ZAZADREN-226684 format. One record per residue (C-alpha): residue number from 0; residue in one letter; x, y, z. Coordinates in nm, 2 decimals, always signed. Last residue first. Example, Ala and Ser with C-alpha at 12.3 -4.5 7.8 and 13.67 -1.06 7.14 Angstrom:
    i  aa      xx      yy      zz
    1   S   +1.37   -0.11   +0.71
    0   A   +1.23   -0.45   +0.78
***
This chain:
    i  aa      xx      yy      zz
  554   I   -0.91   +2.43   +0.29
  553   T   -0.99   +2.09   +0.20
  552   T   -1.35   +1.97   +0.18
  551   K   -1.55   +1.63   +0.25
  550   F   -1.89   +1.57   +0.33
  549   T   -1.99   +1.19   +0.37
  548   F   -2.36   +1.05   +0.43
  547   T   -2.41   +0.72   +0.51
  546   I   -2.66   +0.41   +0.52
  545   L   -2.58   +0.14   +0.70
  544   G   -2.62   -0.27   +0.69
  543   R   -2.55   -0.41   +0.96
  542   D   -2.70   -0.74   +1.02
  541   K   -2.48   -0.89   +0.79
  540   L   -2.23   -0.83   +1.05
  539   I   -2.10   -1.10   +1.17
  538   A   -2.07   -1.30   +0.84
  537   S   -1.86   -1.02   +0.72
  536   T   -1.62   -1.09   +1.05
  535   G   -1.51   -1.44   +0.79
  534   N   -1.73   -1.76   +0.82
  533   A   -1.86   -1.75   +1.15
  532   V   -1.91   -1.97   +1.39
  531   S   -2.12   -2.05   +1.73
  530   V   -2.41   -1.78   +1.57
  529   V   -2.72   -1.85   +1.85
  528   N   -3.02   -2.10   +1.77
  527   N   -3.05   -2.25   +2.03
  526   A   -2.87   -2.60   +1.93
  525   D   -2.58   -2.40   +1.78
  524   K   -2.52   -2.24   +1.48
  523   D   -2.25   -2.20   +1.20
  522   V   -2.27   -1.89   +0.99
  521   D   -2.23   -1.77   +0.64
  520   G   -2.14   -1.48   +0.51
  519   F   -2.30   -1.08   +0.40
  518   F   -2.24   -0.77   +0.41
  517   D   -2.42   -0.41   +0.37
  516   V   -2.30   -0.04   +0.27
  515   Y   -2.53   +0.19   +0.14
  514   K   -2.38   +0.55   +0.01
  513   L   -2.43   +0.95   -0.02
  512   D   -2.09   +1.11   -0.08
  511   F   -2.02   +1.44   -0.14
  510   R   -1.71   +1.61   -0.21
  509   Y   -1.65   +1.99   -0.18
  508   Q   -1.34   +2.14   -0.42
  507   S   -1.34   +2.07   -0.75
  506   L   -1.59   +2.29   -0.83
  505   Y   -1.87   +2.04   -0.66
  504   D   -1.75   +1.66   -0.68
  503   L   -2.08   +1.47   -0.60
  502   G   -2.06   +1.08   -0.51
  501   L   -2.37   +0.84   -0.51
  500   G   -2.31   +0.49   -0.34
  499   V   -2.38   +0.13   -0.39
  498   S   -2.16   -0.06   -0.16
  497   Y   -2.08   -0.42   -0.06
  496   S   -1.96   -0.72   +0.10
  495   G   -1.82   -1.02   +0.16
  494   T   -1.82   -1.41   +0.27
  493   G   -1.94   -1.70   +0.05
  492   E   -1.59   -1.86   +0.06
  491   N   -1.37   -1.68   +0.28
  490   G   -1.09   -1.45   +0.25
  489   G   -0.75   -1.44   +0.36
  488   L   -0.87   -1.22   +0.69
  487   T   -0.67   -1.45   +0.92
  486   V   -0.40   -1.71   +0.71
  485   V   -0.56   -2.04   +0.56
  484   S   -0.81   -1.85   +0.31
  483   N   -1.15   -2.03   +0.33
  482   G   -1.19   -2.21   -0.03
  481   R   -1.36   -2.05   -0.33
  480   L   -1.51   -1.74   -0.48
  479   G   -1.49   -1.51   -0.12
  478   Q   -1.63   -1.15   -0.22
  477   S   -1.63   -0.82   -0.26
  476   Y   -1.86   -0.60   -0.43
  475   S   -1.81   -0.18   -0.51
  474   L   -2.01   +0.06   -0.71
  473   P   -1.94   +0.44   -0.71
  472   L   -2.22   +0.63   -0.91
  471   S   -2.10   +0.96   -1.03
  470   L   -2.22   +1.33   -1.05
  469   D   -1.97   +1.60   -1.15
  468   G   -2.11   +2.01   -1.01
  467   G   -1.93   +2.31   -1.16
  466   P   -2.22   +2.41   -1.35
  465   F   -2.50   +2.17   -1.31
  464   V   -2.53   +1.77   -1.51
  463   Q   -2.12   +1.93   -1.54
  462   Y   -1.97   +1.55   -1.62
  461   W   -2.13   +1.25   -1.54
  460   T   -1.91   +0.98   -1.39
  459   P   -1.88   +0.60   -1.40
  458   T   -1.75   +0.40   -1.07
  457   F   -1.68   +0.02   -1.13
  456   N   -1.48   -0.16   -0.82
  455   L   -1.47   -0.51   -0.81
  454   G   -1.31   -0.75   -0.52
  453   M   -1.24   -1.06   -0.52
  452   A   -1.11   -1.42   -0.34
  451   I   -0.96   -1.76   -0.41
  450   A   -0.85   -1.98   -0.15
  449   N   -0.69   -2.34   -0.24
  448   K   -0.58   -2.63   +0.02
  447   D   -0.90   -2.49   +0.23
  446   P   -0.97   -2.37   +0.57
  445   K   -1.23   -2.50   +0.81
  444   D   -1.43   -2.15   +0.86
  443   V   -1.80   -2.37   +0.84
  442   A   -1.71   -2.59   +1.14
  441   H   -1.50   -2.94   +1.05
  440   Y   -1.22   -2.96   +1.29
  439   A   -1.11   -3.33   +1.31
  438   D   -0.89   -3.38   +0.97
  437   N   -0.65   -3.06   +1.06
  436   G   -0.74   -2.73   +0.85
  435   K   -0.87   -2.51   +1.16
  434   F   -0.50   -2.62   +1.32
  433   L   -0.47   -2.63   +1.67
  432   D   -0.35   -2.98   +1.66
  431   K   -0.04   -2.88   +1.41
  430   H   +0.08   -2.67   +1.64
  429   E   +0.37   -2.65   +1.42
  428   T   +0.49   -2.73   +1.06
  427   V   +0.19   -2.75   +0.88
  426   S   +0.28   -2.73   +0.51
  425   T   +0.28   -2.58   +0.15
  424   W   -0.02   -2.38   +0.27
  423   T   -0.27   -2.20   +0.00
  422   N   -0.33   -1.86   -0.13
  421   W   -0.53   -1.68   -0.44
  420   T   -0.59   -1.31   -0.52
  419   L   -0.81   -1.16   -0.76
  418   E   -0.86   -0.75   -0.80
  417   G   -1.04   -0.58   -0.99
  416   A   -1.06   -0.15   -1.11
  415   Y   -1.27   +0.01   -1.30
  414   S   -1.29   +0.42   -1.37
  413   A   -1.56   +0.54   -1.61
  412   S   -1.70   +0.81   -1.86
  411   D   -1.96   +1.03   -2.01
  410   F   -2.21   +0.79   -1.88
  409   L   -2.48   +0.57   -2.09
  408   P   -2.41   +0.65   -2.43
  407   T   -2.07   +0.58   -2.37
  406   N   -1.76   +0.83   -2.43
  405   S   -1.55   +0.66   -2.24
  404   L   -1.40   +0.42   -2.00
  403   T   -1.07   +0.42   -1.78
  402   G   -0.85   +0.05   -1.65
  401   V   -0.70   -0.05   -1.41
  400   A   -0.60   -0.45   -1.29
  399   N   -0.52   -0.65   -1.01
  398   V   -0.30   -1.00   -0.97
  397   L   -0.22   -1.13   -0.68
  396   G   -0.08   -1.46   -0.51
  395   H   +0.02   -1.61   -0.17
  394   V   +0.19   -1.91   -0.10
  393   T   +0.23   -2.05   +0.28
  392   N   +0.45   -2.18   +0.52
  391   G   +0.32   -2.33   +0.82
  390   R   +0.24   -2.19   +1.23
  389   A   -0.05   -2.34   +1.44
  388   G   -0.10   -2.11   +1.75
  387   P   +0.14   -2.10   +2.10
  386   T   +0.31   -1.77   +1.96
  385   D   +0.58   -1.69   +2.11
  384   D   +0.76   -1.58   +2.43
  383   P   +0.54   -1.87   +2.61
  382   L   +0.36   -1.73   +2.91
  381   A   +0.51   -1.80   +3.28
  380   G   +0.37   -2.06   +3.50
  379   G   -0.05   -2.24   +3.41
  378   P   -0.07   -2.44   +3.12
  377   L   -0.18   -2.29   +2.82
  376   A   -0.52   -2.33   +2.60
  375   A   -0.46   -2.24   +2.24
  374   V   -0.84   -2.14   +2.06
  373   G   -0.82   -2.29   +1.74
  372   S   -0.64   -2.18   +1.45
  371   V   -0.60   -1.98   +1.13
  370   L   -0.22   -2.03   +1.07
  369   P   +0.08   -1.81   +1.17
  368   M   +0.34   -1.81   +0.89
  367   N   +0.65   -1.98   +0.96
  366   K   +0.77   -1.91   +0.60
  365   R   +0.61   -1.68   +0.39
  364   Y   +0.64   -1.72   +0.00
  363   N   +0.58   -1.47   -0.24
  362   L   +0.34   -1.33   -0.59
  361   D   +0.27   -1.01   -0.66
  360   A   +0.06   -0.89   -0.98
  359   G   +0.01   -0.55   -1.17
  358   I   -0.17   -0.47   -1.46
  357   S   -0.23   -0.08   -1.59
  356   L   -0.50   -0.16   -1.90
  355   G   -0.47   +0.04   -2.18
  354   G   -0.40   -0.26   -2.38
  353   V   -0.16   -0.39   -2.15
  352   V   +0.05   -0.23   -1.94
  351   T   +0.32   -0.31   -1.66
  350   S   +0.37   -0.41   -1.25
  349   L   +0.54   -0.73   -1.20
  348   S   +0.62   -0.87   -0.82
  347   L   +0.81   -1.11   -0.65
  346   G   +0.83   -1.21   -0.30
  345   Y   +1.03   -1.40   -0.03
  344   M   +0.87   -1.32   +0.32
  343   D   +1.03   -1.45   +0.62
  342   I   +0.83   -1.49   +0.96
  341   D   +1.09   -1.47   +1.25
  340   D   +0.73   -1.32   +1.49
  339   G   +0.41   -1.46   +1.57
  338   Y   +0.20   -1.20   +1.75
  337   A   -0.05   -1.38   +2.04
  336   L   -0.37   -1.27   +2.19
  335   G   -0.49   -1.31   +2.57
  334   F   -0.69   -1.48   +2.78
  333   R   -0.70   -1.49   +3.15
  332   R   -0.86   -1.74   +3.43
  331   T   -0.53   -1.78   +3.57
  330   S   -0.51   -2.13   +3.57
  329   A   -0.76   -2.16   +3.30
  328   Q   -0.48   -1.95   +3.04
  327   Q   -0.62   -1.87   +2.73
  326   Y   -0.45   -1.81   +2.37
  325   V   -0.57   -1.57   +2.10
  324   Q   -0.39   -1.57   +1.74
  323   P   -0.31   -1.18   +1.68
  322   L   -0.30   -1.03   +1.32
  321   K   +0.04   -0.76   +1.31
  320   D   +0.28   -1.03   +1.27
  319   T   +0.61   -0.96   +1.30
  318   F   +0.86   -0.95   +1.01
  317   S   +1.16   -1.03   +0.75
  316   R   +1.12   -0.92   +0.42
  315   Y   +1.29   -1.03   +0.09
  314   Y   +1.18   -0.87   -0.21
  313   F   +1.26   -0.89   -0.63
  312   G   +1.02   -0.70   -0.83
  311   L   +0.97   -0.68   -1.19
  310   T   +0.86   -0.34   -1.35
  309   G   +0.69   -0.33   -1.74
  308   D   +0.72   -0.33   -2.09
  307   L   +0.95   -0.59   -2.09
  306   W   +1.30   -0.61   -2.31
  305   T   +1.43   -0.26   -2.18
  304   P   +1.46   -0.38   -1.88
  303   R   +1.28   -0.22   -1.57
  302   W   +1.45   -0.38   -1.25
  301   R   +1.35   -0.33   -0.90
  300   A   +1.54   -0.44   -0.62
  299   A   +1.39   -0.50   -0.25
  298   L   +1.55   -0.58   +0.11
  297   G   +1.35   -0.56   +0.45
  296   Y   +1.34   -0.54   +0.81
  295   D   +1.15   -0.61   +1.13
  294   G   +1.39   -0.48   +1.41
  293   H   +1.11   -0.37   +1.69
  292   E   +0.82   -0.45   +1.88
  291   E   +0.99   -0.84   +1.86
  290   K   +0.84   -1.13   +2.11
  289   I   +0.48   -1.03   +2.14
  288   I   +0.25   -1.24   +2.36
  287   D   -0.04   -1.00   +2.50
  286   P   -0.06   -1.03   +2.84
  285   G   -0.42   -1.11   +3.03
  284   R   -0.73   -0.98   +2.95
  283   L   -0.99   -1.17   +3.19
  282   L   -1.16   -1.47   +3.13
  281   R   -1.58   -1.48   +3.25
  280   V   -1.78   -1.70   +3.39
  279   G   -2.13   -1.56   +3.40
  278   P   -2.33   -1.90   +3.36
  277   V   -2.10   -2.21   +3.45
  276   G   -2.03   -2.44   +3.22
  275   T   -2.08   -2.32   +2.83
  274   R   -2.05   -2.01   +2.67
  273   A   -1.74   -1.87   +2.85
  272   V   -1.78   -1.44   +2.86
  271   L   -1.40   -1.33   +2.71
  270   S   -1.31   -1.03   +2.90
  269   E   -1.14   -0.72   +2.80
  268   A   -1.12   -0.67   +2.42
  267   G   -1.09   -0.29   +2.37
  266   E   -0.70   -0.36   +2.27
  265   N   -0.75   -0.64   +1.96
  264   V   -0.95   -0.85   +2.01
  263   I   -1.20   -1.06   +2.20
  262   D   -1.55   -0.86   +2.09
  261   Q   -1.55   -1.05   +1.75
  260   G   -1.77   -0.82   +1.51
  259   G   -1.66   -0.48   +1.57
  258   F   -1.81   -0.24   +1.29
  257   Y   -2.04   -0.05   +1.51
  256   T   -1.78   -0.05   +1.81
  255   G   -1.83   -0.22   +2.12
  254   A   -1.50   -0.45   +2.10
  253   E   -1.24   -0.25   +1.90
  252   P   -1.29   -0.25   +1.50
  251   I   -0.96   -0.41   +1.39
  250   Q   -0.64   -0.15   +1.43
  249   M   -0.37   -0.40   +1.26
  248   R   -0.10   -0.43   +1.53
  247   E   +0.17   -0.18   +1.57
  246   W   +0.54   -0.25   +1.56
  245   D   +0.80   -0.03   +1.62
  244   F   +1.22   +0.10   +1.50
  243   F   +1.19   -0.08   +1.19
  242   Y   +1.44   -0.09   +0.90
  241   Q   +1.36   -0.03   +0.54
  240   A   +1.58   -0.13   +0.19
  239   A   +1.54   -0.08   -0.17
  238   L   +1.78   -0.13   -0.49
  237   S   +1.70   +0.02   -0.82
  236   F   +1.76   -0.10   -1.14
  235   E   +1.65   +0.01   -1.52
  234   P   +1.86   +0.43   -1.53
  233   T   +2.12   +0.26   -1.29
  232   L   +2.23   +0.21   -0.98
  231   Q   +1.89   +0.43   -0.81
  230   A   +1.93   +0.37   -0.47
  229   Q   +1.63   +0.37   -0.24
  228   M   +1.66   +0.42   +0.17
  227   S   +1.39   +0.37   +0.44
  226   I   +1.42   +0.46   +0.85
  225   Q   +1.15   +0.36   +1.05
  224   P   +0.87   +0.46   +1.29
  223   Q   +0.54   +0.37   +1.14
  222   P   +0.28   +0.56   +0.94
  221   R   -0.09   +0.35   +0.89
  220   Y   -0.14   +0.19   +0.58
  219   L   -0.51   +0.18   +0.48
  218   E   -0.57   +0.44   +0.22
  217   K   -0.27   +0.20   +0.04
  216   A   -0.52   -0.05   +0.02
  215   E   -0.79   +0.09   -0.20
  214   I   -1.12   +0.11   -0.06
  213   G   -1.37   -0.12   -0.23
  212   P   -1.61   -0.18   +0.09
  211   S   -1.60   +0.20   +0.31
  210   A   -1.68   +0.13   +0.63
  209   Q   -1.54   -0.23   +0.64
  208   A   -1.20   -0.10   +0.52
  207   K   -1.23   +0.21   +0.71
  206   G   -1.24   -0.03   +1.02
  205   L   -0.91   -0.20   +0.86
  204   D   -0.65   +0.04   +0.95
  203   L   -0.38   -0.13   +0.87
  202   S   -0.08   -0.17   +1.01
  201   N   +0.23   -0.13   +0.73
  200   Q   +0.43   -0.38   +0.63
  199   S   +0.24   -0.63   +0.77
  198   Y   +0.15   -0.79   +0.39
  197   S   +0.31   -0.58   +0.12
  196   V   +0.41   -0.88   -0.05
  195   G   +0.06   -0.93   -0.10
  194   H   -0.18   -1.15   +0.06
  193   I   -0.35   -0.93   +0.31
  192   A   -0.27   -0.57   +0.14
  191   G   -0.44   -0.70   -0.19
  190   G   -0.76   -0.79   +0.01
  189   T   -0.79   -0.49   +0.08
  188   L   -0.74   -0.31   -0.26
  187   L   -0.46   -0.24   -0.45
  186   A   -0.12   -0.48   -0.41
  185   E   +0.13   -0.40   -0.65
  184   G   +0.45   -0.47   -0.41
  183   W   +0.63   -0.24   -0.20
  182   A   +0.48   -0.02   +0.05
  181   L   +0.57   +0.28   +0.25
  180   S   +0.47   +0.43   +0.54
  179   H   +0.57   +0.71   +0.72
  178   Q   +0.73   +0.83   +1.09
  177   G   +1.07   +0.87   +1.11
  176   L   +1.35   +0.90   +0.81
  175   K   +1.32   +0.84   +0.47
  174   G   +1.59   +0.85   +0.20
  173   N   +1.64   +0.83   -0.15
  172   L   +2.04   +0.80   -0.29
  171   Q   +2.15   +0.89   -0.67
  170   V   +2.42   +0.70   -0.79
  169   D   +2.66   +0.85   -0.99
  168   S   +2.93   +0.90   -0.73
  167   V   +2.68   +0.94   -0.44
  166   D   +2.46   +1.15   -0.54
  165   F   +2.20   +1.26   -0.26
  164   Q   +1.81   +1.35   -0.22
  163   G   +1.62   +1.36   +0.15
  162   F   +1.31   +1.31   +0.39
  161   V   +1.26   +1.45   +0.74
  160   F   +0.96   +1.17   +0.91
  159   A   +0.68   +1.29   +1.12
  158   D   +0.31   +1.17   +0.95
  157   L   +0.04   +1.07   +1.14
  156   I   +0.05   +1.28   +1.49
  155   E   -0.29   +1.13   +1.70
  154   G   -0.60   +1.30   +1.81
  153   S   -0.92   +1.33   +2.06
  152   P   -1.25   +1.41   +2.11
  151   G   -1.31   +1.12   +2.15
  150   H   -1.54   +0.86   +2.04
  149   Y   -1.39   +0.57   +1.80
  148   Y   -1.04   +0.65   +1.92
  147   R   -1.05   +0.77   +2.28
  146   D   -1.34   +0.52   +2.37
  145   A   -1.20   +0.27   +2.21
  144   Y   -0.88   +0.28   +2.43
  143   R   -1.09   +0.40   +2.74
  142   S   -1.30   +0.04   +2.67
  141   L   -1.67   +0.10   +2.58
  140   G   -1.98   +0.09   +2.74
  139   L   -2.17   -0.11   +2.97
  138   A   -1.95   -0.26   +3.22
  137   P   -1.88   -0.61   +3.39
  136   Q   -1.67   -0.63   +3.72
  135   G   -1.26   -0.62   +3.73
  134   N   -1.20   -0.30   +4.00
  133   S   -1.07   -0.11   +3.69
  132   T   -1.47   -0.17   +3.50
  131   M   -1.50   -0.44   +3.25
  130   H   -1.67   -0.42   +2.91
  129   N   -1.72   -0.78   +2.75
  128   S   -2.09   -0.68   +2.79
  127   T   -2.31   -1.02   +2.76
  126   A   -2.45   -0.98   +3.15
  125   L   -2.49   -0.62   +3.14
  124   S   -2.72   -0.69   +2.83
  123   D   -2.87   -0.25   +2.84
  122   N   -2.64   -0.18   +2.47
  121   D   -2.81   +0.15   +2.37
  120   L   -2.48   +0.39   +2.34
  119   N   -2.50   +0.74   +2.43
  118   E   -2.19   +0.91   +2.35
  117   Y   -2.07   +0.75   +2.05
  116   A   -2.31   +0.88   +1.79
  115   Q   -2.13   +1.19   +1.89
  114   D   -1.80   +1.14   +1.70
  113   Y   -1.55   +1.35   +1.76
  112   W   -1.21   +1.37   +1.53
  111   A   -0.83   +1.51   +1.53
  110   A   -0.51   +1.41   +1.28
  109   A   -0.19   +1.52   +1.26
  108   S   +0.07   +1.53   +0.97
  107   V   +0.42   +1.62   +0.96
  106   R   +0.66   +1.62   +0.63
  105   A   +1.00   +1.73   +0.61
  104   G   +1.24   +1.82   +0.39
  103   Y   +1.58   +1.80   +0.11
  102   R   +1.60   +1.76   -0.22
  101   Q   +1.43   +2.01   -0.41
  100   N   +1.58   +2.33   -0.31
   99   F   +1.46   +2.30   +0.10
   98   V   +1.14   +2.15   +0.08
   97   I   +0.84   +2.18   +0.40
   96   D   +0.51   +1.93   +0.41
   95   A   +0.18   +2.01   +0.68
   94   E   -0.07   +1.79   +0.65
   93   S   -0.36   +1.89   +0.90
   92   L   -0.67   +1.65   +0.89
   91   L   -0.97   +1.70   +1.11
   90   D   -1.21   +1.48   +1.13
   89   L   -1.66   +1.53   +1.24
   88   R   -1.86   +1.25   +1.36
   87   N   -2.21   +1.17   +1.36
   86   S   -2.15   +0.73   +1.33
   85   V   -2.41   +0.46   +1.44
   84   L   -2.75   +0.71   +1.40
   83   G   -3.05   +0.44   +1.35
   82   K   -3.15   +0.10   +1.42
   81   D   -3.02   +0.01   +1.76
   80   F   -2.65   +0.03   +1.80
   79   N   -2.44   -0.03   +2.14
   78   R   -2.66   -0.41   +2.06
   77   D   -2.45   -0.50   +1.80
   76   G   -2.08   -0.35   +1.85
   75   D   -2.16   -0.53   +2.20
   74   D   -2.24   -0.94   +2.08
   73   F   -2.00   -1.12   +1.90
   72   N   -1.84   -1.26   +2.25
   71   P   -2.21   -1.26   +2.42
   70   N   -2.31   -1.55   +2.16
   69   G   -2.70   -1.42   +2.12
   68   I   -2.68   -1.10   +1.95
   67   I   -2.57   -1.27   +1.66
   66   T   -2.89   -1.52   +1.62
   65   D   -3.11   -1.26   +1.75
   64   D   -3.04   -1.02   +1.46
   63   Q   -3.05   -0.63   +1.51
   62   S   -3.26   -0.44   +1.34
   61   E   -3.12   -0.32   +0.99
   60   V   -3.13   +0.03   +0.84
   59   R   -2.86   +0.20   +1.08
   58   Y   -2.73   +0.52   +1.00
   57   G   -2.38   +0.68   +0.95
   56   L   -2.29   +1.07   +0.90
   55   N   -1.94   +1.15   +0.82
   54   Y   -1.81   +1.48   +0.83
   53   R   -1.45   +1.58   +0.69
   52   I   -1.26   +1.85   +0.71
   51   T   -0.91   +1.85   +0.53
   50   N   -0.66   +2.09   +0.63
   49   D   -0.31   +2.12   +0.40
   48   W   -0.05   +2.33   +0.48
   47   R   +0.24   +2.39   +0.24
   46   V   +0.63   +2.51   +0.22
   45   Q   +0.86   +2.55   -0.04
   44   I   +1.20   +2.67   +0.03
   43   D   +1.47   +2.76   -0.25
   42   P   +1.30   +3.01   -0.35
   41   N   +1.32   +3.21   +0.02
   40   G   +1.14   +3.48   +0.08
   39   T   +0.92   +3.22   +0.27
   38   D   +0.61   +3.26   +0.12
   37   I   +0.35   +3.00   +0.23
   36   S   +0.16   +2.76   -0.02
   35   I   -0.16   +2.71   +0.10
   34   A   -0.37   +2.42   -0.02
   33   S   -0.65   +2.50   -0.22
   32   A   -0.93   +2.71   -0.22
   31   N   -1.16   +2.87   -0.44
   30   Q   -1.53   +2.85   -0.34
   29   L   -1.37   +2.76   +0.01
   28   M   -1.46   +3.08   +0.17
   27   G   -1.84   +2.99   +0.06
   26   S   -1.92   +3.22   +0.35
   25   S   -2.19   +2.92   +0.52
   24   I   -1.89   +2.66   +0.42
   23   A   -1.62   +2.78   +0.57
   22   T   -1.85   +2.94   +0.90
   21   V   -2.02   +2.63   +1.01
   20   A   -1.65   +2.40   +0.93
   19   I   -1.45   +2.62   +1.07
   18   G   -1.68   +2.65   +1.38
   17   L   -1.76   +2.31   +1.41
   16   V   -1.33   +2.23   +1.42
   15   A   -1.28   +2.49   +1.71
   14   K   -1.59   +2.51   +1.89
   13   Q   -1.65   +2.10   +1.87
   12   F   -1.22   +2.00   +2.00
   11   Q   -1.25   +2.34   +2.28
   10   G   -1.57   +2.17   +2.44
    9   E   -1.36   +1.82   +2.40
    8   R   -1.10   +1.92   +2.56
    7   V   -0.83   +1.83   +2.35
    6   W   -0.51   +1.52   +2.36
    5   L   -0.29   +1.50   +2.06
    4   H   -0.06   +1.15   +2.10
    3   A   +0.24   +1.06   +1.96
    2   S   +0.17   +0.70   +1.85
    1   K   +0.35   +0.40   +2.03
    0   M   +0.43   +0.14   +1.78
***
């Protein structure tokens, strides 16, 4: 997807946004603020405008691990940030909605940002930097893409769509046209977004997932250009459909950014440094293999029968993967990313309430799914129009629960959420020699026939610890419990992340959060005691524990 983008000059951005923030906080003008409702003079037309300011400060508390930075394809983000400041970021999110007659309307949202921590980076290892100049020479710093999206100042349009509600005979139709997000199924946390019915239905902002363990899947979704419709045929039964006009890859943290683990994925991956053979030899970034950038579609039915205290969902989707496999072409000294297309998914979901717990479950079968693979070595000549990595058929499931507690001796209330994911493969149909689950592969990230992972969130809250102030203690933990997943980012045994924090909600208007975030996981090391293979991305990030402070308010 080629998102609409909003460019601003650095000085203008800093003066405008910082001026708003400082003035608002110092004057207390936000004390009674809420969404702005604009009086149009017509009771049938409602207009709302929200602006959310978010400031984030991140401080690295762990030193660089020599076994990680010794690998030139794992080190850029690690070397760019010594112990100390890794984020000093200001974000502005602006959202506008107009509704006519409570049936038709439009929504537009846009984001702008600037992160001063990326102004001066610490990496001084030119020989291992994967960043390249425009004339093909190694350089320190970030790619233009990474600099724009992580340093700024910059911005982009997010939502941009129209919507309407129509009655056709006795059938109610609801539709949206434009750039928006939609997620089917019952995925709750990041693991559910990989194994649920909604996999690759949206691009995911995976940088948010790493910076905020326990974040809900819905906060990761990025809008895409599409048309979506829902028809309520009876009070118990509805049909839905969607068709995509464009495609966007998953937003994996870029090479050189703080949470960038591998330096050879996504837009910022500009070279691959050879670790064997002639020192200093590099493969430069070649074209990506993407057969279709439009045409993904899906069909859904939801049924709430009277005999079931819940809702059943039935789904079919056809899509192009948003996570890559890697290829290299020795004859051209190039490497690139390949995205598998023509994936068919058949899925079921259930949502219900049991004993005060909200329960969700997904089960889906994926045909022609890309599997975790070694790097595909391609011959010279034209590139294939399909991914050269392993493909197969997989089964995925999840179950989650959300609940609350109240009036305990330890806290006034608490919310908790947990999600368990599982997946397996039924067959490998293409390029079995590249499949990391074959008998010849023995590294730590070798996939297992069955993989189980979990995520847990628990947040106790104390109300009115001082007038207007509610205190909370958000705790999050995720880990692969058994086996390595057969799909990328599906979970690895013993690998995960956690966070411990304090949150203060003041006057239901100002939100302050202080949090410690860290990662863990197993690795394989070579004869030089350098990491050669990591069992999941979190294993590469295990030396990047950090403390974050966040302030957020809406005007």
